[in-house]
ROVEXKOL-82179 format. One record per residue (C-alpha): x, y, z; residue number from 0; residue in one letter. Coordinates in steps of 0.001 Angstrom, whole numbers, padded with zeros to 6 digits. Layout:
       px       py       pz  num  residuo
        X        Y        Z  NUM        A
...
END
This chain:
       px       py       pz  num  residuo
   017435  -056173   061576    0        M
   016903  -059784   062546    1        K
   019572  -062324   061572    2        P
   018719  -065050   059098    3        V
   018192  -068090   061267    4        L
   019985  -071334   060511    5        L
   019989  -070611   056796    6        A
   022087  -073575   055671    7        L
   020145  -076002   057826    8        T
   016813  -074759   056534    9        V
   017935  -074921   052921   10        L
   019111  -078498   053299   11        S
   015872  -079502   055023   12        V
   013577  -077811   052523   13        L
   015505  -078555   049337   14        A
   014211  -082096   048671   15        P
   010628  -080999   049247   16        A
   010307  -078693   046240   17        H
   012736  -079489   043459   18        A
   010797  -077258   041045   19        A
   010469  -073566   041874   20        T
   007115  -073162   043650   21        P
   004580  -070551   042665   22        N
   003329  -068195   045359   23        V
  -000242  -067030   045977   24        V
  -000705  -064320   048607   25        L
  -004235  -063776   049933   26        I
  -004838  -060696   052104   27        L
  -007891  -060014   054233   28        A
  -008510  -056431   055255   29        N
  -009176  -056134   058999   30        H
  -009606  -059755   060005   31        Q
  -008968  -060443   063671   32        N
  -008509  -063927   065115   33        M
  -012231  -064756   064912   34        D
  -011865  -067659   062476   35        L
  -012942  -071248   062853   36        G
  -009402  -072626   062641   37        C
  -008349  -070263   065445   38        Y
  -011068  -071555   067765   39        G
  -014045  -069267   067141   40        N
  -016975  -071581   066444   41        T
  -019432  -068699   066047   42        A
  -018229  -067962   062508   43        V
  -017992  -070460   059658   44        Q
  -014776  -070221   057637   45        T
  -014463  -073654   055999   46        P
  -012067  -072570   053263   47        N
  -009525  -070839   055479   48        I
  -009885  -073748   057915   49        D
  -009102  -076192   055103   50        K
  -005997  -074207   054198   51        L
  -004875  -074323   057841   52        A
  -005441  -078081   057890   53        A
  -002961  -078571   055069   54        R
  -000545  -075866   056157   55        G
   001104  -074231   059141   56        L
  -000989  -071916   061303   57        K
   000790  -069180   063270   58        F
  -001004  -068129   066451   59        T
   001240  -065208   067420   60        K
   001768  -063195   064234   61        A
   001727  -059405   064617   62        Y
   001259  -056461   062288   63        A
   003810  -053623   062416   64        Q
   001142  -050932   062266   65        Y
  -002473  -051661   063280   66        P
  -004000  -050025   060220   67        M
  -004528  -051469   056784   68        S
  -002567  -049050   054598   69        G
   000732  -048939   056505   70        P
   000525  -052654   057339   71        S
   000281  -053613   053672   72        R
   003422  -051659   052783   73        V
   005354  -053101   055749   74        C
   004403  -056658   054811   75        L
   005219  -056245   051125   76        L
   008558  -054464   051615   77        T
   009920  -056124   054765   78        G
   010379  -052620   056208   79        L
   009019  -051134   059420   80        R
   006824  -048045   059535   81        A
   009678  -045947   060932   82        G
   011978  -046889   058069   83        T
   009230  -046046   055586   84        L
   008426  -042756   057319   85        G
   004833  -043775   057987   86        I
   003120  -042018   060888   87        S
  -000496  -042763   060083   88        G
  -002847  -044121   057450   89        N
  -002114  -041218   055160   90        Y
   001079  -042143   053314   91        R
  -000271  -045054   051327   92        Y
   002771  -045412   049093   93        A
   005897  -043847   050577   94        P
   009016  -043702   048439   95        E
   011163  -046685   049286   96        L
   014735  -046280   050547   97        P
   017505  -046969   048061   98        K
   018119  -050707   047896   99        G
   014588  -051604   049048  100        A
   011960  -053329   046900  101        Y
   008390  -054444   047049  102        T
   008083  -058223   047135  103        L
   006524  -058465   043653  104        P
   009064  -056025   042179  105        A
   011922  -058102   043601  106        W
   010521  -061315   042125  107        L
   009699  -059647   038813  108        K
   013303  -058461   038514  109        E
   014392  -062080   038855  110        Q
   012162  -063356   036083  111        G
   008917  -064119   037890  112        W
   005507  -063273   036503  113        L
   003750  -061080   039067  114        T
  -000006  -060400   039169  115        T
  -002337  -058443   041394  116        K
  -006119  -058361   041869  117        A
  -008167  -056493   044454  118        G
  -006692  -054392   047239  119        R
  -003100  -055493   047774  120        V
  -001577  -052113   048486  121        F
  -004015  -049487   049735  122        Q
  -004509  -048271   046182  123        S
  -002951  -049081   042805  124        D
   000455  -048149   044152  125        D
   003894  -049322   042992  126        Y
   002413  -050290   039587  127        P
   005749  -051347   038081  128        T
   005773  -054233   040580  129        S
   003247  -056107   038481  130        W
   003257  -057718   035067  131        A
  -000543  -057942   035253  132        D
  -002442  -055559   037519  133        M
  -006228  -055528   037649  134        A
  -007401  -052063   038791  135        P
  -008111  -052128   042495  136        G
  -011606  -051472   043871  137        P
  -012451  -048086   045315  138        T
  -014036  -047731   048723  139        E
  -017217  -046654   046993  140        E
  -017263  -049988   045140  141        A
  -018309  -051734   048337  142        E
  -021376  -049484   048618  143        I
  -023267  -050449   045424  144        P
  -026704  -049106   044420  145        P
  -029450  -050478   046624  146        G
  -027319  -050427   049759  147        T
  -029244  -049846   052971  148        K
  -028101  -049120   056507  149        S
  -028843  -051836   059083  150        V
  -027454  -050068   062141  151        V
  -025183  -047104   062729  152        G
  -023723  -045107   065592  153        V
  -022517  -041510   065131  154        P
  -018758  -041036   065337  155        V
  -016711  -038044   066389  156        R
  -015952  -035312   063879  157        T
  -013389  -032565   063532  158        Q
  -013419  -029227   061716  159        D
  -011228  -029170   058606  160        V
  -011254  -025876   056704  161        N
  -014701  -025081   058037  162        G
  -016148  -028514   057229  163        K
  -016899  -031366   059587  164        K
  -015048  -034589   058773  165        E
  -015232  -037895   060588  166        T
  -012398  -038581   062989  167        L
  -011515  -042192   062235  168        G
  -013617  -044921   060664  169        G
  -017371  -045326   060401  170        L
  -019383  -047421   062829  171        L
  -022071  -048547   060439  172        V
  -023407  -051849   059115  173        L
  -024813  -051932   055590  174        R
  -026499  -054605   053500  175        S
  -027408  -055022   049839  176        V
  -029377  -057601   047851  177        N
  -026807  -058666   045255  178        I
  -024908  -061826   044394  179        E
  -021359  -062380   045632  180        D
  -020003  -062112   042096  181        A
  -021343  -058558   041813  182        D
  -019399  -057264   044828  183        T
  -015911  -055771   044666  184        A
  -014417  -058752   046495  185        D
  -016338  -061197   044327  186        G
  -014885  -059581   041228  187        R
  -011384  -059537   042741  188        S
  -011495  -063286   043406  189        A
  -012535  -063993   039829  190        R
  -009905  -061633   038413  191        Q
  -007261  -063409   040482  192        A
  -008368  -066800   039155  193        I
  -008130  -065532   035590  194        D
  -004644  -064142   036252  195        Q
  -003462  -067406   037823  196        I
  -004744  -069389   034824  197        Q
  -002860  -067135   032417  198        K
   000277  -067154   034552  199        A
   000288  -070946   034826  200        A
   000076  -071226   031047  201        A
   003406  -069391   030684  202        T
   005227  -072182   032578  203        K
   007139  -069482   034469  204        K
   007083  -069279   038264  205        P
   004482  -066742   039296  206        F
   003558  -064602   042284  207        F
  -000166  -063874   042395  208        A
  -001582  -061528   045045  209        A
  -005255  -060966   045764  210        V
  -006515  -058584   048431  211        G
  -010029  -058404   049812  212        F
  -011753  -055348   051283  213        M
  -013613  -057384   053894  214        N
  -014167  -057444   056741  215        P
  -014727  -053683   056996  216        E
  -017773  -052025   058547  217        F
  -018277  -049454   055799  218        R
  -018682  -052239   053199  219        N
  -022143  -053487   052279  220        A
  -022732  -057128   053241  221        V
  -024687  -059265   050755  222        P
  -028009  -059758   052527  223        Q
  -027824  -063544   052189  224        A
  -024691  -063588   054362  225        W
  -026108  -061158   056892  226        L
  -029217  -063336   057267  227        D
  -027037  -066308   058265  228        K
  -025621  -064479   061282  229        Y
  -028512  -062257   062298  230        K
  -029282  -062731   065977  231        G
  -026251  -064890   066769  232        T
  -025301  -064641   070454  233        P
  -022206  -062721   071521  234        V
  -020239  -062774   074758  235        S
  -020029  -059860   077153  236        E
  -017357  -057303   076233  237        P
  -014142  -057188   078247  238        S
  -013705  -054187   080584  239        P
  -011283  -051267   080462  240        V
  -007843  -052659   081342  241        P
  -006850  -051913   084924  242        K
  -003956  -049488   085137  243        G
  -004051  -048508   081443  244        A
  -003080  -044872   080720  245        P
  -005527  -042580   078925  246        D
  -003314  -042658   075839  247        A
  -004202  -046322   075340  248        A
  -007955  -045680   075331  249        R
  -008299  -045051   071618  250        F
  -008884  -047205   068549  251        A
  -009695  -046621   064893  252        G
  -013398  -045857   065381  253        I
  -014497  -043248   067923  254        L
  -018228  -043550   068714  255        P
  -019868  -040318   069774  256        E
  -021839  -042201   072419  257        R
  -021824  -045593   074108  258        A
  -022827  -048478   071845  259        V
  -025847  -050338   073222  260        T
  -025839  -054101   073789  261        S
  -028282  -054590   070913  262        E
  -026173  -052487   068550  263        E
  -023035  -054351   069546  264        R
  -024734  -057663   068821  265        Q
  -025733  -056421   065366  266        Q
  -022242  -055139   064599  267        F
  -020579  -058393   065659  268        I
  -023093  -060415   063643  269        A
  -022336  -058222   060636  270        G
  -018586  -058598   061127  271        Y
  -018994  -062373   061237  272        R
  -021075  -062228   058063  273        A
  -018336  -060239   056313  274        Q
  -015733  -062744   057494  275        T
  -017782  -065668   056175  276        A
  -018346  -063837   052887  277        F
  -014606  -063160   052566  278        M
  -013892  -066827   053324  279        D
  -016153  -067855   050450  280        A
  -014131  -065688   048036  281        Q
  -010917  -067234   049386  282        V
  -012497  -070617   048671  283        G
  -012988  -069733   045006  284        L
  -009287  -069000   044627  285        V
  -008183  -072139   046483  286        L
  -010571  -074327   044502  287        E
  -009245  -072909   041233  288        A
  -005670  -073690   042300  289        I
  -006708  -077279   043013  290        D
  -008597  -077634   039724  291        Q
  -005572  -076360   037793  292        M
  -003491  -078981   039620  293        Q
  -001169  -076291   040970  294        L
  -001510  -077029   044687  295        A
   001384  -079485   044742  296        G
   003840  -076795   043668  297        N
   002277  -073605   045008  298        T
   002829  -071850   048308  299        V
  -000365  -070220   049567  300        V
  -000075  -067507   052211  301        I
  -003169  -066166   053969  302        F
  -002801  -063143   056237  303        A
  -004698  -060123   057477  304        S
  -003418  -056562   057464  305        T
  -004632  -055813   061011  306        A
  -006913  -057080   063736  307        G
  -010138  -055409   064869  308        F
  -011760  -054363   068152  309        H
  -015445  -055246   068569  310        L
  -016408  -053264   071657  311        G
  -013861  -055050   073849  312        D
  -011470  -053396   076313  313        H
  -014179  -051124   077605  314        G
  -015689  -050161   074271  315        G
  -012919  -050013   071678  316        L
  -013867  -050376   068004  317        W
  -011700  -050768   064914  318        G
  -007908  -050899   064801  319        M
  -005331  -048249   065696  320        R
  -004580  -049473   069203  321        S
  -001697  -051479   070643  322        L
  -003801  -054201   072221  323        Y
  -003624  -057764   070959  324        D
  -007097  -057514   069395  325        Q
  -005829  -054884   066929  326        A
  -002248  -056074   066415  327        C
  -002390  -059877   066262  328        R
  -003424  -061309   062909  329        V
  -004044  -064712   061349  330        P
  -001141  -066051   059294  331        L
  -001250  -069399   057480  332        I
   001343  -070809   055071  333        M
   000815  -073986   053074  334        A
   002928  -075546   050332  335        G
   005625  -078068   049469  336        P
   008048  -078614   052323  337        G
   005921  -076731   054843  338        I
   004649  -078663   057862  339        T
   000990  -079576   057367  340        A
  -001804  -079456   059912  341        G
   000229  -078030   062764  342        Q
   000338  -074854   064818  343        T
   003312  -072588   065495  344        C
   003135  -070598   068731  345        A
   006364  -068646   068176  346        R
   006134  -064857   067896  347        V
   006557  -063698   064288  348        V
   005824  -060479   062398  349        E
   004295  -059630   059035  350        L
   007509  -057770   058208  351        V
   009210  -061196   058332  352        D
   007114  -062760   055564  353        V
   009170  -061293   052691  354        F
   012592  -062550   053906  355        P
   011079  -065871   055010  356        T
   009664  -066445   051559  357        L
   012985  -065566   049959  358        M
   014848  -068085   052092  359        E
   012211  -070720   051371  360        Y
   012543  -070073   047622  361        L
   016368  -070069   047854  362        R
   016537  -066465   046694  363        L
   018490  -063571   048122  364        K
   016619  -060793   049922  365        S
   017065  -057102   049105  366        P
   019945  -055467   050953  367        K
   017621  -053014   052718  368        V
   015176  -054919   054913  369        M
   014099  -054779   058567  370        D
   012421  -058177   058770  371        G
   014150  -061478   059349  372        G
   013445  -065002   058197  373        S
   011511  -067523   060263  374        F
   011907  -070186   057570  375        A
   013231  -072701   060083  376        T
   009749  -072756   061649  377        L
   008119  -073883   058408  378        L
   009475  -077391   058946  379        R
   010096  -077231   062684  380        Q
   007255  -075190   064267  381        P
   008566  -075749   067798  382        T
   012177  -074827   067003  383        A
   013747  -072135   069209  384        P
   012837  -068676   067962  385        F
   013021  -065820   070435  386        A
   012638  -062720   068253  387        E
   010076  -060209   069655  388        P
   007391  -058356   067683  389        A
   007246  -054586   067369  390        L
   004086  -052576   066619  391        T
   003826  -048787   066459  392        V
   000782  -046520   066301  393        V
  -000032  -042841   066063  394        L
  -003332  -042226   067810  395        N
  -005630  -039237   067670  396        Y
  -004169  -036134   069256  397        G
  -000611  -036356   070619  398        P
  -000657  -040035   071533  399        F
   001877  -042240   069814  400        S
   002959  -045562   071211  401        G
   005046  -048623   070556  402        I
   004478  -052199   071699  403        A
   007020  -054946   072224  404        L
   005797  -058533   072528  405        R
   007458  -061833   073205  406        N
   005959  -065190   074164  407        E
   005589  -064156   077803  408        F
   004732  -060466   077998  409        A
   003592  -057364   076150  410        S
   004988  -053922   076894  411        Y
   003412  -050732   075568  412        M
   005358  -047481   075836  413        Y
   003437  -044213   075460  414        W
   006301  -041826   076235  415        G
   005418  -039256   078892  416        Q
   001828  -040517   078783  417        N
   002649  -043777   080549  418        G
   003307  -047432   079906  419        A
   001604  -050826   080149  420        E
   002923  -054292   080981  421        L
   000888  -057487   080666  422        Y
   001734  -061048   081651  423        N
   000548  -063010   078619  424        L
   000785  -066314   080482  425        Q
  -001814  -065339   083079  426        T
  -003507  -062420   081282  427        D
  -003575  -063195   077526  428        P
  -006364  -060653   076899  429        N
  -004290  -057805   078370  430        E
  -006750  -056629   081034  431        L
  -004529  -055901   084053  432        T
  -001453  -053746   083531  433        S
   001433  -054465   085896  434        L
   003390  -051352   084960  435        A
   002802  -049690   088357  436        D
   003578  -052837   090363  437        D
   006931  -052247   092075  438        K
   007640  -055973   091979  439        K
   007576  -055792   088182  440        M
   010209  -053030   087962  441        A
   012946  -055463   086823  442        P
   010653  -056827   084090  443        A
   009809  -053268   082994  444        M
   013497  -052377   082756  445        R
   014228  -055525   080783  446        K
   011419  -054924   078272  447        M
   012319  -051251   077951  448        D
   015982  -052101   077320  449        A
   014978  -054595   074645  450        E
   012753  -051971   073032  451        L
   015557  -049406   073032  452        K
   017913  -051955   071492  453        K
   015543  -052556   068592  454        I
   014523  -049017   067756  455        I
   017550  -047107   069007  456        G
   015434  -044874   071232  457        R
   017557  -042742   073584  458        K
END
């Protein structure tokens, strides 16, 4: 467990900035990687998220604890790591929490807050007692409405389960549909969230409102109008297979049955950008409503993604479920009273830290059982010393499970008897040349391995 950093100092610094208890709005994207305008990708238009970053603090090195949506959501909203929760894949959507642990909304609700939820916040409508107002979450089928057509698809690997063939991992398919934004699952979620925030504000109680979007996600149908905006947009050449990477690292969340052609890859990336832009527009509706209700001055808005996403990089990886930066690093933006505006924080932080950070910011105690630690000092001092590493675990297909440790200088992936990887993030930020077999790097390997053992207690 990380120590609370400079708690008294942070409280004294933040206290004058928000005399009244701020409200909190949490906005979750599904599998959004770092391809956003405010993070330097000019190929996709995300004006609303960019605007939030301009008035808040943008973290450039935030990492998910599990590179899959379901486990990541639970880790973020409990402050607990996958190992503590007993998660070993995307199958335990709502594990029973340890005694003394809480979900973030349940903890706030117990202390008198009004808590609301719209869209996909947990993987399903899990932990229902956490919410005072819970709009039913969308099903996966809700993003494939009548009239949906396939734009491009590549077969994925299957496995036999009780005599039936089932897909192994996610689908590599792009779908479109001629409907308005408001008629999509995410469009409805944004509008439900706005309605909940209006009702919550009328109570004059502090509120925590969460809204989760299903995009970007390849299986979802993209409104044709958004797909048309990105059709044919140029894409860069994919990065190669990392040199020195063990076979265990050569998996992600989508397993194509054959190589994806250059034309197909271009279509998939264009579709992903369209889904990102569509999601950004729904975020904009929520942010605009907060402004119109004159709540922005006393509301903390947090935007984050549950996981990153591979787009044919690293020699043809697609989806999440890998330990590379593309799958583990996520956008994280926090804006509100007392939080530094318009700046960037390059310190390494984790999604599991958001819960305790928010508690320190709000001057509330955290639950006794929590793995994350507060980075609240960075909210006012983005360049303050902060040397805590990030930990990400994954269970891949077959016997391959791995764990990654990252700091500001290096990333270390340990695959047990199947090998290890070490990348110098100063000279190789895209993690393309592993130094694990370089004898000169043996001291660095021992240091990273010792730090990993210290954190997880591995013998």
